[in-house]
N, C-alpha and C positions, 0 to 999 in steps of 0.2 A: 722372484718375487716371494718363494718361502722366508728367503734370507731376512729379509725385510719383516716379514711378518712377527719372525720369531726374534727379531732385534728389537722391534715396538710392544711384543708382549712380556720379552724378560727387561726393557728399560721401565714399562709401565708397572711389576710387581717390584722392580728395586725403588722405584718412587715410593709406593704405595707402602713399603715396609720399612722404609727409613726413614718412617717420620718416627718421631717421640713424642709422647704427651706424660709428661712428669708434672706432677699438682704441684703446685707452688706450695711454700712454707706459710702458716700462718702463727703469727704469735699472739694472737687474742683467742686464740680456741679456745672452747670451755668443755669438760665434761660433763655431760648430762647422764644424772642415774637417779634413782627413786630420791635419795635422799636430799637433793638440792633443788628439786624445781618448786619450792616454797607456796605449793599449793596452785601453783598457776593452772588454767584450764590447759594448756599446752605445753610441751615441752619446749619450743621455739617459736615464742611469739612475733620472734623479728620478721617470720615467713608470712606472718599475717599482715592483709592490708587494711586499711580504715574501714573498709566498706565489710570487709570480715571482722573485725572488731564490734563494728556497731551492729552485726548480725548478732553477735555474741551477746552482747548487753540487752537488746532488745528480746531475746528469747532467754533470758536468763531466768526470768519468769516463769517461764514454761518448764524449764527442768531443773534440778539438781545433780551436780556430779557426785556418785558416791565412791568409785574407786576408779583412780586413775589409771593409764595403761602399766605403771611401774609396779601396781598393786597398795598401794598407799590409800587408807580408806581416807577423804575426804571428808564425808557428810557422816557422823554417827547416826545411830538409831534414834538418841533422843531428838536432833534438828529435822526428820521425817516429819511429815503430817500427820496426828494421832489417826485421822480415819481411813489412813491409806494402803490398810490391809498388806503391809510388807511383812513378808518374812526375811530377818536379817540373820544373813548367815554370816559371821567373820572370816568363818576359813575360806569360804568359797571368795568374798569378797574381796580377801588379801592377794588372792592369785594376780600376777601380772602375767604381761606378756611375756615369751618366752625371747632368748638375745636374737634369735631369726627373724622371728615377727617383728619385734623391736625395728632393727635394722629396714625389714621390708616396708615396714610402715612409712619410715623416714625416708624412704628412696623414693616409694610413689609416690606422697601424699606431701612430704617434708613436714612433718607435724605428726605430734603423737596422740593420736584423740582418747580421751577417756574411754576407760574399760565398760564400767557400771554407770546408768544414769536412772534416776527416779525422775518420772516425766507426770506431770498436772495431768488427771484425766479427761482435761477439754482440751489439750493440745495432742494427744496421742489419735495420730490414725490405724483404720483396721480396712483389712483387705481379706482374702480366701484363706491365706497361711497363718493370717493373726494381727494383733496390736503391733503399731510401728511408730518409729519417730526418724526424722530426718535430721541431721546435725550439719549446719553448715554446707548444705545441698551435695555433700561429698558422701558421709557416714551414715549408716542404717544400722538402725537397735532396734531389735526385738524382743518384745517381752516375753518371760518365762514365766513359768508357775508360782515363783516365790516374788512376782508383782514387779519386778525390776526389768530394767531394760538393758541388755546386753547387747555388745557391738556385733553384726554380723560376722558369723564363723567361716561359713562356706566362701565368703567374696574377699574379706580383707585379711584375712590369718591361714 
């Protein structure tokens, strides 16, 4: 009886360890960095469905992307509303996600969200913690003292 159990156990371990998962080569792979995103909302638009793109188009009036995930400033201070009371600090806005944070976001969500947003005051929500905005029902942005909304560092980064 012990020999049968040992034999079955060793066969199952051998069968489980014998499988190899080698990723296939892709000929049309592109390297995404901060210089070739052309100002897109997200780095990989192919992962967005038509429903998500409709949400982005409808909520485009609700927010403006100030800085993307790579640290590229998309909306300069001159294009923000005059009465927005935003303290525009280009040094802080030009900081992007680290390489580890980028790979984490790509793995978990298949997209790179913008890092900093300007949200229309009529579209911002409030709670006991402060003002916030939800993008694509996934990404939570919290308002900081400079008047801009930053991606939640505690959860996403």
